[in-house]
C-alpha positions in Angstrom: 58.6 62.9 -2.1 59.7 66.3 -3.5 63.3 65.1 -3.2 62.5 62.0 -5.2 60.8 64.0 -8.0 63.6 66.6 -8.1 66.3 63.9 -8.4 64.4 62.3 -11.2 63.9 65.6 -12.9 67.6 66.4 -12.8 68.3 63.0 -14.4 65.7 63.5 -17.1 66.8 67.0 -17.9 70.3 65.6 -18.5 68.9 62.7 -20.7 67.2 65.0 -23.1 70.3 65.9 -25.2 71.6 62.3 -24.9 68.3 60.9 -26.2 67.9 63.6 -28.9 71.4 62.6 -30.3 70.7 58.8 -30.1 69.9 56.4 -32.9 67.0 55.1 -30.8 65.1 58.4 -31.2 66.4 59.1 -34.8 65.6 62.8 -34.6 67.0 63.3 -38.1 64.5 60.8 -39.5 61.7 62.3 -37.4 62.4 65.8 -38.8 62.3 64.3 -42.3 58.8 63.0 -41.7 59.1 59.7 -39.8 56.3 59.0 -37.3 57.4 57.9 -33.9 54.2 56.1 -32.9 53.9 52.3 -32.9 51.3 49.9 -34.2 49.6 49.3 -30.9 48.6 52.9 -30.1 47.9 53.6 -33.8 45.4 50.7 -34.0 43.8 51.4 -30.6 43.1 55.1 -31.2 42.5 54.9 -35.0 41.6 58.2 -36.7 42.4 61.2 -34.4 41.7 63.9 -36.9 40.3 67.0 -35.2 40.4 65.4 -31.8 41.8 67.2 -28.8 44.6 64.9 -27.4 46.5 65.3 -24.2 49.8 63.4 -24.0 51.0 62.8 -20.4 54.8 62.4 -19.8 55.7 63.2 -23.4 59.5 63.6 -22.9 60.6 65.9 -25.7 57.4 65.5 -27.7 58.0 63.2 -30.7 54.8 61.2 -30.1 52.9 64.4 -29.4 54.0 65.9 -32.6 53.3 62.6 -34.4 49.7 62.7 -33.2 49.5 66.3 -34.4 50.9 65.2 -37.8 48.0 62.7 -37.9 45.5 65.6 -37.4 45.0 65.7 -33.6 45.0 69.0 -31.7 47.8 67.7 -29.5 49.1 69.0 -26.2 52.2 67.3 -24.6 53.1 67.5 -20.9 56.3 66.7 -19.1 58.0 67.7 -15.9 61.3 68.3 -17.6 61.7 71.9 -18.6 64.6 70.9 -20.9 62.4 68.4 -22.6 59.6 70.8 -23.1 61.9 73.5 -24.5 63.2 71.0 -27.1 59.7 69.8 -27.9 58.7 73.4 -28.7 61.8 73.9 -30.9 61.1 70.7 -32.9 57.4 71.6 -33.4 58.3 75.0 -34.6 61.1 73.8 -36.8 58.8 71.4 -38.7 55.8 73.6 -38.7 53.5 71.4 -36.6 50.9 73.0 -34.4 51.4 71.2 -31.1 51.3 72.8 -27.6 53.6 71.8 -24.7 53.2 72.4 -21.0 55.9 71.9 -18.4 54.3 70.3 -15.3 54.4 67.4 -13.0 51.4 65.1 -13.8 49.9 65.7 -10.3 50.1 69.5 -10.6 48.6 69.6 -14.1 45.2 71.0 -13.1 47.0 74.1 -11.8 48.9 74.5 -15.1 46.4 73.6 -17.8 42.7 74.2 -18.4 40.2 72.5 -20.7 39.1 69.0 -21.4 40.1 66.5 -24.1 38.7 63.9 -26.4 41.7 61.6 -25.8 44.2 61.3 -23.0 47.2 59.2 -23.9 50.4 58.0 -22.3 52.9 55.2 -23.2 56.1 53.2 -22.7 58.0 53.7 -19.5 55.8 56.2 -17.7 54.2 54.6 -14.7 57.3 53.8 -12.8 58.0 57.5 -12.2 54.7 58.1 -10.4 54.2 57.3 -6.8 50.4 57.7 -6.4 48.6 55.7 -9.1 45.1 56.6 -7.7 45.8 60.3 -8.1 47.1 59.6 -11.6 43.7 58.1 -12.4 41.9 61.2 -11.0 44.0 63.5 -13.2 43.1 61.5 -16.3 39.4 61.7 -15.5 39.7 65.4 -14.7 40.9 66.2 -18.3 38.7 63.8 -20.2 35.4 65.0 -21.8 32.3 62.9 -21.3 32.6 60.3 -24.1 36.4 60.8 -24.2 38.9 57.9 -24.3 42.0 57.1 -22.4 44.8 54.9 -23.7 47.9 53.6 -22.0 50.4 51.4 -23.7 53.1 50.3 -21.3 55.6 47.6 -20.3 53.7 44.8 -18.6 54.0 45.1 -14.7 54.9 41.4 -14.4 58.0 42.0 -16.5 59.4 44.2 -13.7 59.9 41.3 -11.3 62.7 39.8 -13.4 66.5 40.3 -13.1 67.3 42.8 -15.8 70.9 41.7 -15.9 70.4 38.1 -16.7 68.9 36.0 -19.5 67.6 33.5 -17.0 64.5 35.4 -16.1 65.0 34.9 -12.4 62.7 36.8 -10.0 64.6 39.7 -8.4 62.1 42.3 -7.5 58.7 42.3 -5.8 55.6 42.6 -8.0 53.7 44.6 -5.4 53.7 48.4 -5.0 55.6 49.8 -2.1 55.4 53.4 -0.8 59.2 53.6 -0.7 60.7 53.7 -4.1 63.3 51.5 -5.7 66.6 53.5 -6.0 69.1 53.2 -8.8 72.5 54.7 -9.6 73.2 54.1 -13.3 75.3 55.3 -16.1 73.8 54.8 -19.5 70.2 54.9 -20.6 67.8 52.8 -22.6 68.6 54.9 -25.7 72.4 55.0 -25.2 73.9 52.3 -23.0 77.4 53.9 -23.3 76.4 57.4 -22.2 78.2 58.9 -19.2 75.7 60.6 -16.9 76.3 63.0 -14.1 72.9 62.6 -12.5 73.0 58.9 -12.0 70.4 58.5 -9.3 66.8 57.9 -9.9 63.7 56.6 -8.0 60.9 54.3 -9.4 57.7 52.7 -8.1 56.1 49.5 -9.2 52.3 49.3 -9.9 50.5 46.1 -10.5 47.8 45.3 -13.1 45.1 45.7 -10.5 46.6 48.9 -9.2 46.3 50.5 -12.6 42.9 49.2 -13.5 41.4 50.0 -10.1 42.9 53.6 -10.2 41.0 54.2 -13.5 37.8 52.5 -12.2 37.9 54.5 -8.9 38.3 57.7 -10.9 35.0 56.9 -12.7 36.3 55.6 -16.0 34.9 52.4 -17.7 37.5 49.8 -18.7 36.7 49.0 -22.4 39.6 46.8 -23.4 42.7 45.3 -22.0 45.3 43.6 -24.2 48.7 41.9 -23.6 51.5 41.5 -26.1 54.7 39.5 -26.3 56.8 42.4 -27.7 58.2 45.6 -26.2 59.9 48.6 -27.7 63.1 48.1 -25.7 65.0 45.1 -24.3 64.1 44.9 -20.7 66.3 41.9 -20.1 69.2 40.3 -22.0 66.7 37.5 -22.8 64.9 40.0 -25.1 66.0 39.9 -28.7 65.4 42.5 -31.4 63.0 41.2 -34.1 62.7 44.3 -36.3 63.4 48.0 -36.2 60.8 48.6 -33.5 60.3 45.5 -31.3 62.0 43.1 -28.9 60.7 39.7 -28.0 61.8 36.9 -25.7 62.3 33.7 -27.8 59.3 31.4 -27.5 57.2 34.4 -26.2 56.8 32.9 -22.7 55.6 36.2 -21.1 53.7 39.4 -21.8 56.1 42.2 -22.1 53.7 44.9 -23.0 50.0 45.7 -22.3 47.4 48.3 -23.2 44.3 49.6 -21.4 41.6 51.5 -23.3 39.1 53.2 -21.0 36.3 55.8 -21.5 34.4 58.5 -19.5 30.7 58.1 -19.7 
């Protein structure tokens, strides 16, 4: 497992500069005041002023800093030391009080103390985690009693489809396997033309029931589950951009995105 995580870390360390320079992340616009958050998470969490918020798998911190701009006492976590270094630089440059911790999600209790009003994670995060039950335990560990957890993520059902075809043919299993899927890719979702040295990566599939049961087993209460026809990236060539944020499949035949709001009693 260590080999899988180290391989993924090398790739994500390399992707930081590529993503920071991409139009997708629009770092220049962000530095000028643009909020990187999307309507789903903004509506689900509402006013975060004065709330302690922990953002898991934050990449180089734009969403974490966006929550801080909205008044949260935000802490971002990522396993990429390159990403955390850039996140700290961005926060300092724009004068936003956000903290960042470099840690694998599973090792976070060794690297961070305290509890939080909100734990948040979003968009393209679960596939990098092998043990979804332990993930649920980490969330519960850091939530205060009465605290809320929110995930907004690509819908697990979308991951069965051929990502190279508009036909939406089934290519991958919906079910979780202990052994990861392995990829060797140039390019990235933020820059399809990028040439990458660390091409290899490993990912794991987690079903809807895997995610919900992980949270339930960790002692959280599921308060709300929603599904949406849009997604913030084009998972398949069948997905078409509809505005400056979202992609949809014509006719909206499938849920591409979903959210889970849970709480700790």
